[in-house]
C-alpha positions in Angstrom: 155.1 72.8 105.9 152.9 74.6 108.9 149.2 72.8 109.2 146.9 75.7 109.4 142.9 75.3 110.3 140.1 77.5 109.8 137.2 78.9 112.2 134.2 81.5 110.4 131.9 82.5 112.6 128.8 84.7 111.4 128.0 85.4 107.5 129.0 83.9 104.1 130.4 87.1 103.7 133.0 86.2 106.5 132.9 82.1 104.9 134.2 84.1 101.6 136.9 86.2 103.0 137.7 82.8 104.9 138.5 81.1 102.1 140.2 83.4 100.1 143.0 83.7 102.8 142.6 79.7 103.5 143.9 80.1 99.6 146.3 82.9 100.3 148.4 80.7 102.9 148.3 77.6 100.7 149.7 79.5 97.9 152.8 81.1 100.6 153.1 77.4 101.5 151.0 76.4 104.2 148.8 72.8 104.3 144.9 74.0 105.1 143.7 71.0 107.5 140.7 70.2 109.6 140.7 71.5 112.9 140.9 68.3 114.9 143.8 67.7 113.0 146.3 69.2 115.2 147.1 72.4 113.5 149.9 74.5 113.7 148.0 77.8 113.3 144.5 78.5 113.9 143.1 81.3 112.0 139.6 82.1 113.8 137.0 84.5 111.8 134.9 86.6 113.9 131.4 88.4 113.8 130.0 90.3 116.5 126.4 91.1 115.1 125.3 89.2 118.0 127.0 89.1 121.9 125.9 85.2 121.2 128.9 85.6 118.7 131.5 86.7 120.8 131.2 84.3 123.5 131.0 81.6 120.5 135.1 83.1 119.8 136.1 83.1 122.9 134.9 79.1 122.9 136.5 78.5 119.5 139.8 80.1 121.0 139.6 77.0 123.8 138.5 74.7 122.2 141.8 74.8 119.4 143.8 75.1 122.4 142.3 71.8 123.9 143.3 70.4 120.0 147.2 71.9 119.7 148.3 73.6 122.9 151.3 75.1 121.2 149.9 76.2 118.6 149.9 79.2 117.2 145.7 81.0 117.2 145.4 84.4 114.9 141.7 86.2 115.6 140.8 88.3 112.3 137.2 90.4 111.8 134.8 92.0 112.4 134.9 91.9 116.2 138.6 91.6 115.7 138.4 95.6 115.0 135.8 96.5 116.7 137.2 95.1 119.9 141.0 94.0 119.5 142.2 95.2 122.7 140.0 92.4 124.6 140.5 89.8 122.4 144.0 90.1 123.0 143.0 88.9 126.6 141.8 86.0 126.0 143.7 83.0 127.4 145.5 81.4 124.0 145.3 84.2 121.9 148.5 85.6 120.2 147.2 88.0 117.7 144.7 89.8 116.6 144.4 91.3 113.7 141.4 94.1 112.2 140.0 94.7 108.9 143.0 96.6 106.9 145.5 93.8 108.0 143.6 90.5 108.0 144.5 90.0 104.4 148.0 90.5 104.6 148.3 88.0 108.1 150.9 85.6 106.2 153.3 88.9 105.5 152.5 90.4 109.1 153.0 87.6 111.3 156.4 86.9 109.8 156.0 82.6 110.3 153.7 82.1 112.5 155.9 82.4 115.9 154.4 82.1 119.4 155.3 85.5 121.2 156.1 86.4 124.3 152.4 88.5 124.4 149.4 88.9 122.0 150.1 91.1 119.4 147.5 93.4 118.5 147.9 95.1 114.8 144.1 96.5 114.1 143.7 100.0 112.5 141.6 102.3 112.8 138.2 101.8 110.6 138.3 104.9 109.3 142.1 103.9 107.3 140.1 100.7 106.1 139.9 101.9 102.1 140.2 99.3 99.8 138.5 96.5 98.1 139.8 92.9 98.9 138.4 90.7 96.3 136.9 87.6 98.0 135.1 84.0 97.3 135.0 80.6 99.1 135.6 77.9 96.6 135.9 74.5 97.0 133.4 74.3 99.7 130.2 73.5 98.0 128.5 73.7 94.7 127.9 77.1 94.8 130.1 80.0 95.5 130.0 82.9 97.7 131.5 85.8 95.4 131.8 89.0 97.6 131.3 91.9 95.3 130.7 95.0 97.8 132.0 95.6 101.2 130.8 98.2 104.4 127.9 100.3 104.5 127.7 103.6 105.0 123.8 103.9 106.5 123.6 104.2 110.1 121.0 102.1 111.6 120.8 102.5 115.2 121.3 98.6 115.8 124.7 98.1 114.0 128.1 98.2 114.3 129.0 97.4 110.9 130.0 100.1 109.3 132.3 100.3 112.5 133.7 97.0 112.1 134.6 97.0 108.1 134.2 100.6 106.9 132.9 103.1 104.3 130.8 101.1 101.5 133.0 100.3 99.0 132.8 97.6 95.5 134.9 95.8 93.5 134.9 96.8 89.9 132.8 94.9 87.4 135.5 94.0 85.2 137.7 92.5 87.9 134.5 90.9 89.4 133.6 88.7 85.8 136.9 87.9 85.4 136.8 85.8 88.7 133.2 84.1 88.0 134.8 83.6 85.1 137.7 81.7 87.2 135.0 80.3 89.6 132.9 78.7 87.6 136.2 77.7 85.1 136.3 74.8 88.6 133.4 73.2 87.8 130.8 75.6 90.2 127.7 76.2 88.9 126.2 78.9 91.3 127.6 82.0 91.8 125.9 84.2 95.2 127.1 87.6 95.1 127.1 88.9 98.2 128.1 92.2 100.2 127.1 93.9 103.7 124.9 96.4 101.9 125.1 94.4 98.4 122.4 96.8 96.4 124.7 100.0 97.1 127.1 98.6 94.6 129.0 100.9 92.2 128.6 104.0 94.3 131.9 105.8 94.8 132.5 109.1 96.3 129.2 110.2 96.2 128.7 109.0 92.9 127.1 106.2 90.9 130.1 105.7 88.0 128.3 101.1 88.4 125.3 100.0 88.9 124.6 96.8 90.4 121.8 96.2 87.7 125.0 96.8 85.2 126.5 93.8 87.3 124.2 91.4 87.0 123.8 92.2 82.4 127.9 91.8 83.0 127.5 88.7 85.2 124.8 87.0 82.7 126.8 87.0 79.8 129.4 84.9 81.5 128.9 80.9 79.4 128.8 78.0 81.6 127.9 79.8 84.6 124.1 78.0 85.3 122.9 80.3 88.2 122.9 83.4 89.3 121.5 84.2 92.7 121.5 87.7 94.9 122.3 86.8 98.5 120.3 90.6 100.1 119.0 93.7 99.1 117.6 96.2 100.9 113.9 97.1 99.4 114.8 100.9 98.8 117.3 99.5 96.7 115.8 96.6 95.4 114.7 98.9 92.0 111.6 97.3 89.7 114.7 97.3 86.9 116.4 94.6 88.9 112.7 93.2 89.6 112.5 93.1 85.9 115.4 91.8 85.1 115.5 88.5 87.3 112.3 87.8 86.3 113.5 88.1 82.5 116.3 86.0 83.1 117.8 82.6 82.2 120.1 82.9 84.9 119.6 84.8 87.5 117.0 82.3 90.4 113.9 83.8 91.4 114.9 84.1 95.0 115.5 88.1 97.0 116.7 87.7 100.9 115.0 91.3 101.8 115.4 92.5 105.4 113.1 94.0 106.8 113.3 94.5 110.1 110.2 95.7 111.5 107.0 95.3 110.1 105.9 98.8 112.5 107.2 102.0 111.1 107.8 103.7 114.3 109.8 101.5 115.2 111.7 101.6 112.0 112.4 104.6 112.5 114.3 104.1 115.8 116.1 102.4 113.6 116.8 104.8 111.2 115.7 102.7 108.3 116.0 104.3 105.4 111.9 102.8 103.9 108.9 102.6 105.5 106.5 99.6 105.6 104.3 100.4 102.5 107.7 100.9 100.7 108.4 96.8 100.9 104.7 96.0 100.4 105.4 97.9 97.0 108.7 95.1 96.4 106.9 92.5 97.6 103.9 92.7 95.7 105.3 93.5 92.8 107.3 90.8 92.4 105.0 88.2 93.0 102.7 90.2 90.7 105.3 89.0 87.8 107.3 85.5 89.5 104.1 84.0 91.7 106.9 80.8 92.6 109.6 83.4 94.0 111.0 83.0 96.9 111.8 85.5 99.2 113.4 86.0 102.3 112.9 88.1 105.3 115.1 89.9 108.1 113.1 90.6 111.2 114.3 91.9 114.3 112.8 91.3 117.9 113.0 93.3 121.1 114.2 96.5 119.6 114.1 99.3 122.4 110.7 101.0 122.4 109.0 97.4 121.0 106.5 97.7 122.9 103.8 94.5 122.8 101.2 96.6 120.0 104.3 97.4 117.4 105.2 93.7 117.9 101.4 92.5 117.3 102.0 94.7 114.2 104.9 93.4 112.6 103.2 89.7 113.5 100.2 90.7 111.5 102.3 92.5 109.0 104.5 89.6 107.8 101.5 87.1 108.4 99.7 89.3 105.7 102.7 89.4 103.6 103.1 86.2 100.6 106.7 86.0 101.8 108.4 82.4 102.6 110.9 82.7 105.6 112.0 84.7 107.9 115.2 85.0 109.5 114.6 86.0 113.1 117.6 87.8 114.9 117.2 88.4 118.7 117.9 92.5 119.3 121.0 92.0 121.8 123.3 95.6 123.2 126.0 96.5 121.0 128.5 99.4 122.3 129.1 101.9 121.1 125.2 102.8 118.7 122.8 105.0 118.8 120.4 102.1 120.6 122.0 100.6 123.0 121.2 104.1 125.0 117.7 104.4 123.9 115.0 103.9 127.1 111.8 101.6 126.5 114.4 98.3 127.0 112.6 95.5 126.2 113.2 92.1 129.0 115.0 89.1 127.7 112.0 87.0 128.3 109.8 89.0 126.2 112.2 89.2 123.7 112.6 85.8 123.4 109.2 85.0 123.2 108.8 87.3 120.4 111.6 85.8 118.8 109.5 82.0 119.1 106.7 83.6 117.5 108.6 84.5 114.9 110.3 81.3 114.3 107.0 79.3 114.5 105.5 82.1 111.7 108.6 81.2 110.0 107.8 77.6 109.7 104.2 78.2 108.9 104.8 80.5 106.1 108.0 78.6 104.4 105.8 75.4 104.3 103.3 77.1 102.9 105.3 77.6 100.1 107.0 74.3 99.7 102.7 73.6 99.0 102.4 75.8 97.1 105.2 74.2 94.5 103.8 70.8 95.0 103.2 69.5 91.7 105.7 71.3 89.9 109.0 71.2 87.6 111.9 72.3 88.7 115.9 72.6 88.3 117.2 71.2 91.4 120.9 71.5 91.6 122.4 68.9 94.0 125.3 69.5 96.6 127.7 66.8 98.3 125.5 67.1 101.3 124.4 63.2 102.3 122.8 62.5 105.8 120.6 59.0 105.5 121.0 58.3 102.5 119.6 60.9 101.1 121.6 64.1 99.1 119.8 67.4 99.3 120.2 70.3 97.0 118.1 73.4 96.0 115.5 74.7 93.2 116.0 78.2 91.8 113.2 78.9 94.6 115.2 77.7 97.3 113.0 75.3 98.0 115.5 72.3 100.3 114.8 68.8 98.2 116.5 65.4 99.3 116.6 62.3 96.7 118.0 59.3 97.5 121.8 59.5 96.7 123.3 59.1 93.9 127.2 60.4 93.1 126.4 60.9 89.7 124.3 63.8 90.8 126.5 66.1 92.7 126.4 69.5 91.3 123.8 68.3 88.2 121.2 70.2 87.7 118.2 67.7 86.9 114.4 68.8 86.3 112.4 66.8 89.1 108.6 67.0 90.5 108.1 68.2 93.8 105.5 65.2 94.9 105.3 65.7 98.8 106.5 67.1 102.1 108.2 65.1 105.2 108.1 66.9 108.5 111.5 65.5 109.1 113.4 66.8 106.1 114.1 63.5 104.3 112.1 61.0 102.6 113.4 58.0 100.8 112.8 58.3 96.8 113.3 55.8 94.3 113.3 58.2 90.9 113.6 61.8 90.7 110.8 62.4 89.4 109.3 61.6 93.1 111.4 64.4 95.0 110.2 65.3 98.5 111.2 68.6 99.3 111.9 70.1 102.8 112.0 73.0 105.2 
C-alpha cells in the first residue's frame, strides 16, 4: 500500500478539493500520511493568486524531495493550469495536472511510477466544463462544501477565470445529498464555498436555480447546526439573502463581502461590477437588522493607478464603515491580465506601506467589534484547536474564543458570556461563562 501525502496552498476551495482527492485515493487503496512521514507520493495543490504563492510551490517541492528523494511528486491546482510547462521544469516534479485532469489523477498517473521526464496533462481551460463535487472532511469541526466553481467576471487583476474556467454549479439535490452525508459524520457547521459563490445556479445565461433557493433547502437538513457563506460579491448579496440570514436559526450572522477598493475610480479600472455606494448600502442593510453581524472585507492595495489620494479614499471609506475585519492583499502583477499592462505602477515600498496601514486598521476594527459584543451571550462551537492548555472555537458571528481545555467540549456547541479580550489571544478561564474572546 503506497503512502500519499498532500499539501494545499491557497483558498478554502482548494482545501475542499484536496480533501476530496485524498478520499478518492484512499478508496483506490492508497494510505494517507503526513507530509513528513516519507510518503511514496506527494500531491501538491497550488494557488496562483499572488506571486508569493508561485514561490511557495517551488519551496514545497524542494521540501518534498528532501523528505523522500525517490517519491512521486504531482502538482495540481490553479498554478498548474496556468503554467504547466514552467512547473514541469521545476527540479523534482514528475507530473503536472490541469483543472480538467486533477480529479482523475489515480486513473491518469497509472500507479505513480516516476517517469523519465515529467508528464504534463493540462487541457485548455475552454475544455473544463464539468463540476466536481468537493468537500473537506475530518480536518476540522466545520466542513467546506464546494457549490460553485469558475468565474464569468473579467476583473482586470484576476487569473482565476484562466485557471478554473467559466462559472458552473452543482445541482441543489446533489448539494443537499452531500450535506446530509457530511452531517451524518458528526460535522456541526457547513461553509458554502466557490470561486463566485453568489453566482450559483446560472446555466447558459439562464437562472434555473438561485443561491437563495439552495440556502432554503440546506436549512431543512436535520442535525445541521450552522450554515455559513464563505464569501459573496456585493452585487449578488440581495436583500432577500440578507433577510433570510436575519431570520434563520441555522444561517449565521457573518458575511465576507469583497470590496477591493473604496475608490470608484479604481473600482472601474478593476472592472468590478459595483461602486462603493452599493457596498455601503449592503453594509447598512445588514447592520440595520443584525447589529451583531460580523462583516469581513477583501481589499487590494497598490493597484496600478492607485494614487495616494485614491488609497486615502479607501482608507477613510473603510474606517467609517461598520465592518469587523479586513483581508488585505498587496497587488502583484499576474501574466495575461489587463492590469499588468496598465500605467501608474505603484512602487513595492508604497504597496507594502499601504498594506501595513490597512492591517493596523483591521486590528482596530476587529477589536472594536469584539468589544461591542462583550457581556453578551453567544453559542460557541468548540474545535480541536488547543494551544497552551486552551481550546478555541467560534461564535456564529465569527468571534474566536478561548476556554480551558475540556475534551468533552470538542465539536460541541455551548452558550458562553464574553467577558474580556486578551491581547495575546489566550486566557486561563475556569468557567465557561468566563470565556475570553481574542482577535
